[in-house]
ROMARGU-539025 format. One record per residue (C-alpha): residue number from 1; residue in one letter; x, y, z. Coordinates in steps of 0.5 Angstrom, whole numbers, plus 500, padded with zeros to 3 digits. Layout:
N
(NUM,A,(X,Y,Z)) ...
***
This chain:
503
(1,M,(162,463,403)) (2,Y,(167,463,410)) (3,V,(172,468,410)) (4,A,(179,466,408)) (5,A,(184,465,414)) (6,A,(190,469,416)) (7,A,(197,466,416)) (8,V,(195,459,414)) (9,A,(200,455,416)) (10,P,(198,447,413)) (11,T,(201,443,418)) (12,S,(197,445,424)) (13,I,(190,442,426)) (14,R,(185,446,425)) (15,G,(183,450,431)) (16,S,(187,446,436)) (17,S,(187,449,443)) (18,M,(192,454,445)) (19,G,(190,454,453)) (20,A,(185,458,455)) (21,P,(182,464,452)) (22,S,(184,471,454)) (23,Q,(182,475,459)) (24,L,(178,481,458)) (25,P,(182,488,459)) (26,P,(180,491,466)) (27,P,(174,496,467)) (28,R,(175,503,465)) (29,A,(169,509,468)) (30,T,(164,510,465)) (31,V,(161,516,469)) (32,G,(155,519,466)) (33,R,(152,513,462)) (34,D,(148,509,467)) (35,S,(142,509,462)) (36,V,(145,507,456)) (37,L,(150,502,460)) (38,S,(144,499,463)) (39,A,(140,498,456)) (40,V,(147,494,452)) (41,V,(147,489,459)) (42,D,(139,488,457)) (43,E,(141,486,451)) (44,L,(147,482,452)) (45,L,(143,478,458)) (46,V,(137,476,451)) (47,E,(143,474,447)) (48,G,(142,480,442)) (49,S,(146,484,438)) (50,T,(148,491,439)) (51,V,(153,496,435)) (52,V,(155,502,440)) (53,L,(157,508,435)) (54,G,(159,515,436)) (55,P,(166,521,435)) (56,P,(172,519,437)) (57,G,(174,519,444)) (58,I,(167,519,446)) (59,G,(167,513,451)) (60,K,(165,506,446)) (61,T,(171,502,448)) (62,N,(170,504,456)) (63,L,(161,503,455)) (64,T,(163,495,451)) (65,L,(168,493,457)) (66,A,(163,496,462)) (67,A,(158,491,460)) (68,L,(161,485,459)) (69,H,(164,486,467)) (70,D,(158,487,469)) (71,P,(155,482,474)) (72,Q,(150,480,470)) (73,V,(153,478,465)) (74,E,(159,475,467)) (75,A,(154,470,471)) (76,H,(150,469,464)) (77,Y,(157,467,460)) (78,G,(163,466,464)) (79,R,(170,466,462)) (80,R,(165,466,455)) (81,R,(166,473,454)) (82,Y,(172,475,448)) (83,F,(174,482,446)) (84,V,(177,482,440)) (85,R,(181,489,439)) (86,C,(179,491,431)) (87,E,(184,496,430)) (88,G,(191,493,427)) (89,A,(187,489,422)) (90,A,(187,490,416)) (91,N,(181,485,413)) (92,A,(175,481,415)) (93,S,(181,476,415)) (94,E,(185,478,421)) (95,V,(179,480,425)) (96,V,(178,472,425)) (97,A,(185,471,427)) (98,E,(185,476,433)) (99,L,(178,472,435)) (100,A,(182,465,435)) (101,R,(186,468,439)) (102,A,(182,472,444)) (103,M,(178,465,444)) (104,G,(184,460,446)) (105,L,(185,457,439)) (106,S,(190,456,434)) (107,V,(191,462,429)) (108,A,(192,457,423)) (109,G,(188,452,420)) (110,D,(186,452,413)) (111,D,(178,454,416)) (112,L,(179,458,422)) (113,L,(172,462,422)) (114,G,(169,454,421)) (115,A,(173,453,428)) (116,C,(171,459,431)) (117,L,(164,458,429)) (118,E,(164,451,431)) (119,S,(167,453,439)) (120,L,(162,459,439)) (121,R,(155,455,438)) (122,T,(157,449,443)) (123,T,(156,455,449)) (124,P,(152,461,450)) (125,S,(158,466,448)) (126,A,(159,474,447)) (127,V,(164,478,442)) (128,C,(166,484,443)) (129,L,(169,487,437)) (130,D,(172,494,439)) (131,N,(173,499,433)) (132,A,(170,495,428)) (133,E,(170,501,423)) (134,T,(179,500,421)) (135,P,(177,493,418)) (136,W,(171,494,415)) (137,S,(172,500,412)) (138,I,(177,498,408)) (139,D,(174,490,407)) (140,Q,(166,492,407)) (141,L,(164,486,404)) (142,N,(167,480,409)) (143,C,(167,484,415)) (144,E,(159,484,414)) (145,E,(159,477,412)) (146,L,(163,476,418)) (147,F,(159,479,422)) (148,G,(154,475,420)) (149,H,(156,469,422)) (150,L,(158,472,428)) (151,T,(151,474,429)) (152,R,(148,467,428)) (153,H,(153,463,433)) (154,S,(154,469,439)) (155,T,(152,475,442)) (156,V,(155,480,439)) (157,L,(158,487,441)) (158,I,(161,492,436)) (159,S,(164,498,437)) (160,M,(166,503,432)) (161,R,(167,509,430)) (162,G,(162,514,427)) (163,L,(154,513,426)) (164,E,(154,508,420)) (165,L,(151,502,421)) (166,P,(154,496,419)) (167,G,(150,491,415)) (168,G,(151,484,417)) (169,V,(148,486,424)) (170,Q,(141,487,423)) (171,P,(137,486,427)) (172,A,(141,490,433)) (173,H,(140,494,439)) (174,R,(144,501,436)) (175,V,(147,505,441)) (176,S,(149,512,439)) (177,L,(153,515,444)) (178,D,(153,523,446)) (179,E,(158,527,450)) (180,L,(157,528,458)) (181,S,(154,533,460)) (182,L,(159,538,465)) (183,E,(156,535,471)) (184,S,(159,528,470)) (185,A,(165,530,466)) (186,K,(166,534,473)) (187,E,(165,527,477)) (188,L,(169,524,472)) (189,F,(176,529,472)) (190,L,(175,528,479)) (191,M,(175,521,480)) (192,A,(182,521,477)) (193,A,(185,528,479)) (194,G,(182,529,487)) (195,E,(177,533,489)) (196,R,(181,538,491)) (197,F,(181,541,484)) (198,D,(174,543,486)) (199,Q,(174,550,484)) (200,P,(171,555,480)) (201,A,(176,555,475)) (202,L,(175,548,473)) (203,D,(168,549,470)) (204,P,(170,553,464)) (205,L,(176,549,463)) (206,L,(172,542,462)) (207,D,(167,546,458)) (208,E,(173,546,453)) (209,M,(173,539,454)) (210,G,(166,538,450)) (211,G,(164,532,453)) (212,L,(169,528,451)) (213,P,(171,523,456)) (214,L,(178,521,453)) (215,A,(180,529,453)) (216,V,(177,529,460)) (217,E,(181,524,463)) (218,L,(187,525,459)) (219,L,(186,532,461)) (220,A,(186,530,469)) (221,H,(192,526,467)) (222,A,(196,532,465)) (223,L,(194,536,472)) (224,H,(200,532,474)) (225,G,(205,535,472)) (226,E,(203,542,473)) (227,E,(203,546,479)) (228,S,(195,548,480)) (229,L,(189,548,476)) (230,D,(192,555,472)) (231,S,(198,553,471)) (232,L,(194,547,467)) (233,A,(189,552,464)) (234,R,(195,557,461)) (235,R,(198,550,458)) (236,W,(191,547,455)) (237,R,(191,555,452)) (238,S,(198,555,449)) (239,E,(198,548,447)) (240,Q,(191,545,445)) (241,T,(190,539,444)) (242,R,(198,536,445)) (243,V,(197,537,452)) (244,L,(191,531,452)) (245,K,(196,524,452)) (246,R,(199,520,457)) (247,G,(206,517,457)) (248,A,(208,516,449)) (249,G,(201,518,447)) (250,D,(203,514,441)) (251,H,(196,510,443)) (252,R,(188,512,441)) (253,L,(187,511,448)) (254,L,(193,515,450)) (255,S,(193,522,446)) (256,V,(186,525,443)) (257,E,(191,526,438)) (258,V,(192,520,435)) (259,S,(185,518,436)) (260,L,(183,524,430)) (261,E,(188,523,426)) (262,A,(186,516,426)) (263,S,(179,519,423)) (264,W,(182,523,419)) (265,N,(186,518,415)) (266,D,(180,514,416)) (267,H,(179,509,409)) (268,L,(172,512,408)) (269,M,(174,519,408)) (270,T,(174,522,402)) (271,S,(178,528,400)) (272,S,(173,532,400)) (273,A,(171,531,406)) (274,R,(178,532,409)) (275,H,(178,539,405)) (276,L,(171,540,408)) (277,L,(173,539,415)) (278,S,(178,543,414)) (279,M,(174,549,413)) (280,L,(171,548,418)) (281,S,(177,548,423)) (282,R,(177,555,421)) (283,L,(169,557,423)) (284,P,(168,557,430)) (285,H,(161,556,430)) (286,G,(160,552,423)) (287,V,(157,553,416)) (288,A,(149,554,414)) (289,T,(147,548,411)) (290,V,(145,552,406)) (291,Y,(152,555,404)) (292,V,(156,548,404)) (293,S,(156,547,396)) (294,S,(157,553,395)) (295,L,(163,552,400)) (296,L,(166,546,396)) (297,P,(163,544,388)) (298,D,(161,536,393)) (299,G,(160,539,399)) (300,A,(153,536,401)) (301,D,(157,529,399)) (302,A,(163,532,404)) (303,A,(158,534,410)) (304,S,(154,526,409)) (305,V,(162,523,409)) (306,L,(163,527,416)) (307,R,(156,527,419)) (308,R,(157,519,417)) (309,R,(164,519,420)) (310,G,(161,522,427)) (311,L,(166,528,425)) (312,A,(161,533,424)) (313,F,(154,535,426)) (314,D,(147,539,425)) (315,E,(146,544,430)) (316,A,(140,550,428)) (317,G,(141,549,421)) (318,R,(149,549,421)) (319,L,(154,544,420)) (320,R,(159,544,425)) (321,T,(164,540,428)) (322,H,(167,538,435)) (323,P,(171,543,439)) (324,L,(177,538,440)) (325,I,(176,536,433)) (326,R,(176,544,431)) (327,H,(183,545,434)) (328,Y,(186,539,432)) (329,V,(185,540,424)) (330,A,(186,547,425)) (331,T,(194,546,426)) (332,A,(195,539,423)) (333,H,(191,539,417)) (334,P,(189,547,416)) (335,P,(187,550,410)) (336,G,(191,553,405)) (337,P,(191,561,405)) (338,A,(189,561,398)) (339,E,(183,557,398)) (340,W,(182,560,405)) (341,E,(181,567,402)) (342,R,(176,564,396)) (343,A,(171,562,402)) (344,I,(172,568,405)) (345,A,(170,571,400)) (346,K,(164,567,398)) (347,F,(161,567,405)) (348,R,(162,575,405)) (349,H,(157,576,398)) (350,L,(152,570,400)) (351,P,(149,572,408)) (352,A,(148,579,405)) (353,K,(144,576,398)) (354,H,(137,577,401)) (355,V,(139,585,403)) (356,L,(142,586,396)) (357,Q,(136,584,393)) (358,S,(131,589,398)) (359,A,(135,594,396)) (360,A,(134,593,388)) (361,A,(127,592,390)) (362,L,(126,600,393)) (363,T,(121,603,390)) (364,E,(123,610,393)) (365,P,(130,614,393)) (366,P,(134,612,399)) (367,I,(138,618,403)) (368,A,(143,614,407)) (369,I,(144,607,409)) (370,E,(144,605,416)) (371,A,(147,598,420)) (372,L,(145,598,427)) (373,W,(145,593,433)) (374,D,(140,588,436)) (375,G,(140,583,441)) (376,D,(135,578,444)) (377,T,(136,572,448)) (378,T,(138,569,442)) (379,G,(144,573,440)) (380,W,(146,580,437)) (381,G,(145,582,429)) (382,V,(145,588,425)) (383,W,(139,591,421)) (384,L,(140,594,414)) (385,S,(135,599,413)) (386,A,(135,605,407)) (387,I,(132,611,410)) (388,V,(128,614,404)) (389,L,(124,620,402)) (390,A,(116,618,403)) (391,D,(111,623,401)) (392,G,(117,629,403)) (393,K,(118,625,409)) (394,P,(124,621,411)) (395,A,(121,614,413)) (396,E,(126,607,414)) (397,R,(124,601,409)) (398,S,(128,595,412)) (399,L,(132,591,408)) (400,G,(134,585,412)) (401,F,(136,582,419)) (402,L,(144,579,419)) (403,R,(144,575,424)) (404,G,(147,568,426)) (405,L,(153,568,422)) (406,G,(156,565,428)) (407,G,(164,565,426)) (408,D,(163,564,418)) (409,I,(168,569,417)) (410,R,(171,569,424)) (411,L,(178,567,424)) (412,F,(180,561,428)) (413,N,(186,566,431)) (414,A,(182,571,433)) (415,Q,(184,576,428)) (416,V,(178,582,427)) (417,P,(173,582,426)) (418,P,(171,579,432)) (419,W,(163,580,429)) (420,P,(162,576,422)) (421,D,(156,579,422)) (422,A,(159,586,423)) (423,E,(163,585,417)) (424,V,(158,583,413)) (425,A,(153,589,414)) (426,A,(159,593,412)) (427,W,(160,591,406)) (428,A,(153,590,403)) (429,G,(152,598,407)) (430,R,(158,601,403)) (431,M,(155,597,396)) (432,I,(148,599,397)) (433,A,(150,606,400)) (434,D,(156,607,393)) (435,Q,(150,604,389)) (436,F,(146,609,391)) (437,N,(151,615,392)) (438,V,(149,616,400)) (439,P,(151,616,406)) (440,F,(152,610,410)) (441,W,(152,610,417)) (442,F,(154,605,421)) (443,P,(156,609,428)) (444,S,(158,602,432)) (445,P,(162,598,426)) (446,I,(166,593,430)) (447,Y,(163,590,437)) (448,P,(155,590,438)) (449,E,(152,597,442)) (450,E,(145,598,442)) (451,D,(145,605,445)) (452,C,(148,607,438)) (453,P,(144,614,434)) (454,R,(140,612,428)) (455,Y,(142,616,422)) (456,L,(137,621,422)) (457,E,(139,622,430)) (458,R,(147,622,429)) (459,H,(147,630,431)) (460,L,(144,627,439)) (461,G,(150,623,439)) (462,T,(156,624,444)) (463,P,(162,619,443)) (464,C,(164,614,448)) (465,A,(169,616,453)) (466,Q,(174,611,451)) (467,C,(173,608,444)) (468,G,(169,615,441)) (469,I,(163,611,438)) (470,P,(157,616,438)) (471,L,(152,614,443)) (472,L,(145,616,445)) (473,Q,(144,613,452)) (474,R,(137,614,454)) (475,G,(135,614,461)) (476,P,(138,611,467)) (477,C,(145,607,465)) (478,P,(149,603,469)) (479,W,(156,606,465)) (480,K,(153,612,463)) (481,G,(158,615,458)) (482,V,(162,609,455)) (483,C,(159,604,452)) (484,Y,(158,597,454)) (485,Q,(164,593,451)) (486,C,(169,598,454)) (487,H,(165,598,461)) (488,L,(167,591,460)) (489,E,(174,591,459)) (490,S,(175,597,465)) (491,S,(171,591,470)) (492,R,(175,586,467)) (493,Q,(182,590,469)) (494,T,(179,593,475)) (495,R,(178,585,478)) (496,R,(186,584,475)) (497,K,(188,590,479)) (498,T,(184,587,485)) (499,K,(185,579,485)) (500,P,(192,580,488)) (501,L,(189,583,494)) (502,A,(183,579,495)) (503,E,(188,573,494)) 
***
């Protein structure tokens, strides 16, 4: 069944010519994409179908245009390379109308799709459907039927926001774009801004763009209105994603916020998926996947939707979202205060569940509960232990290690507690200590510090000269008498005082 034509005018001749096909949009910079671009070009040259997938702002449009402008592709297809913008199409019929315009055909007729296919089958042609997720999410069956028709009569290159491969184009070469490396992001930025901005302050600023080419390009453009890279960095810290736009910023290629809002309003986004994304916007390090269903009743389904739409990903057992998505959603679509507080309450309990179970299984009466920091190359965490009497002598019984909570309860606006591991450990430790009516010893409840005395050594500790937490620094220490956090803060203040002199 052919897709019905849009805006039919019975008096028009079916498929009548409107002149030469429209010109392709000019190519845009594609840095760090050499291997994937080569693979797409190779597929175009053998007249195979390709679907380019990825999250918003990852450079799908740029990649498809670069492939269509490749000299080999141009030599193979000539002027019969058609680029169809689908972002304004609400259904398959409107996509057909846009294709007809790109091909130079009349958009009026009883069988517009048939006219397009008849023209395509005469000579090898390449059809690119850019942002095809928009009509596909609204009119899925008809769009997939259209994809199938086009695949049989031409070489099809489709770009779609998300990670879900549509029907109708199988078999197809699937390309999933990843974030740019820091080196590639810097190359892209300097192409637009100029080599004079290759400064030490650039790397941390680019790192906050998370490797999204659109964000990097728009950040470079924002620099044009700033006096220096430092002033741009200050503006970024203040305005976040509002900085990342060009001109009026009324198009997805001109504004990161417009691009992200289009994903938020995607027809395939469910209310639960939006709810979960709002919660993730307040969790800088995401949430452990085992806790997603505890966060929302239908959290597993919501997480699946976010993954398919390219708005969330799994990393080291956690569900996370891209930093720029997090920044934008936290401002434009934050969770309500009441629901956020309910979620926080849940997450104070869940990570400590195994610790509470270990405490309930103790066979010897504890004389104290202690919480101590421990760190290694993978990060910091807090050991919770019970000090018990075994055969009349003090002994330690480990209750568990709380590590990698990674922001599950850290507020986005950097309010206390800065370390969720510490808050959960303090909550669980106090609960266990109260249960047994014994002291709770947590000498550094705010920041990680390894040089604190244990409960049985507490009388040996001396207070930090600046913050007062007890310390037991064994052996040589460059910051003797102060804790590591206070040492760092003193070093920062010294650098701030001496920087103007150095300049």
